[in-house]
C-alpha positions, 0 to 999 in steps of 0.5 A: 342583441346582435343579429348575428348572435341571433343567427348562431343561436338559431342555426349553430350547434350550441357546442361552444361557449362563445364570448359575446364578441362578433369579430369582423376584422383583424390587423396584427394583435388587434381585432374589430367587432361588428360595432367598430370597437377595438380589442387587443387580442390575447388568444390569437385564435387559440395560438393559431395567428402567431404572426397576427391577423392578416399578415401580409406575407400570408395575405400575399401567398394565399391571394396568388395561389387562389388565382393560380391553383386550389386543389388537386389531389395527392395523386400528383405533386404540387410545389408548395406542399413540397416546398413546405415539406422541405422547410419543415424537415430542414428546420426540425430534427424530423426527416419526413412529413405527412400533411393533413387538416387539423391537430386531431387528424395530426395526433390520429396519424401520428398514433396510426404510425406508432401502431405499426411500429408496435406491429412491426418491432414490438410484437404487435404493441398497441397501446400509447401512454398518454398524460392526465389533463392532456388535450390532443383532439376530439375525434373518439380515438384522441378523446380516449388519448386526452386524459380528462374524464370529463371529455371521456364520459359522454362518449363511452365505450372509447376505442381502446389502446390508450392508458392515461397517467399522471403528468410529471411523474416518470414512475407512472409511466414506468408501471404503465409500460407493458408489452402491449406499449408501443409509444408514449405521447406527451404535450411539452407543455400542457396548454389546456390544463392551464399551462402546466410546465414540465418538472425539471429532468421530467421529459428527459427521463421520459426520453431515456426510458423510451429509449431503454424500452424501444418506445416511440416518444411522440411530442404533440406540438399542436399548440407549442409549435412555431415559436410559442415557446420561444423556439421554432419548435417546444422541444427545443426549448426543452432540450429533448427530441421526439421521435415523432411530432405533431403540428397544426394551429399556427402552422398555417398562420390562419388557414387550417392545416395540420401535419405529423412528422418522424425521424427516418427510421421510424417512417414505417407507413406505406402506400395506402397505409394513410391518406387524406383528400385535403391533407397538403392542400396546395392553398393551405400548404402556400400560406403555411410555407410563407408564414413559416418561412417569415417566422424563420427568416426574420427570427420570430421565435426569438422575439417571442422569447423576449416578449414572453419574458416581459409579459410574465415580468409584468404579470409577476408584478401584478401578482406581487401586490394582488392577493387574488393572483397565486400563480404566474406560469409558462414560457415564451408567449404561452402563459396563464394566470391562476387565481385563488377562487373560480372568477376566470370567466368574470375577469375575461368578461370585464376584459372584454369590456376594457377592450382585451380578449383572454381565454378562460382556460380553467374555472381558476385560470386564464390563458394569454397567448397573443400573437408573437409579433405583439409589440411592448406598447401592446403588451403594456396596454394589455396589461392596463386593460387586465388590471382594470378587468381585475378591479371589476372582477375580483 
């Protein structure tokens, strides 16, 4: 057994089901373990490394900023933070941003904003409607927002103020709406649920309902943002604008940073309402600005749309002659392969042996979300390794 795996077993809280690979280096779509074995990384750090590992633009920004200024409190202005705020506002339908450290914090901030909106404009309304099988983070409030009972049971009693209803069911949202409701919060595509797509017209109908009822529509774009669906933000690919949007994962290109954004008329937070010691940290913002600017300047989302269509076509080809595959779904470079039985752990293990890293998102499904910079040759090689893994596992 690897010494590092022994160290983990002894000292780390056992909260993660790790794959038995100790990664020590990464470049682009490839990573290497401590023995020098090369893998194609089709997990991208859980949709974080959208420009791949150690992208030169991000590395250069981190190096320069680390030698200039690492941290100062938000009592003061810092240039990278404001450059990033301007870039995000100019590239989105939003007007203002608050920076934090993670997706869970971004969603917490979005909910705080929604509750204040409800207090001011909906007679104290505070409830947020979310979807079953959603995933919004692991703080106590976001566990309550996350509509997955197996995540919730251990932590009861949970904070109140969240109502979980079926995804892709407008009538369920209508029935759940009361005078206590201030917002609806949805993932444009449910990633952790196994890449569940919105049905035709669903998000548009939710948008119309929120407009009719005076509710905020919040999109959790922690996973779908920054090119993953083939547009810079997922709402653009799906043709529906939210009022509030949460971001994280790929925002920093590998450096921890989150954000929530809102249109001007919904920016109800005032000095003292919210804050963060490390939120908007100058190093994280420098990395995020470099990553986002490179993505915009080089139209990486369009590349993701093209590469995602090609990868999906290859996976559909596998499904056509492999009866163990019952579905291929997703858009851009957020895809899932569903099997007829609970074999995803075996498939992932066999693919590890073949040099391909995947995510067992469900017992019967794997999730594939490589860097958006993945080449066609790497896609072909990844599919070849997947085929060999399937032959071993199924």
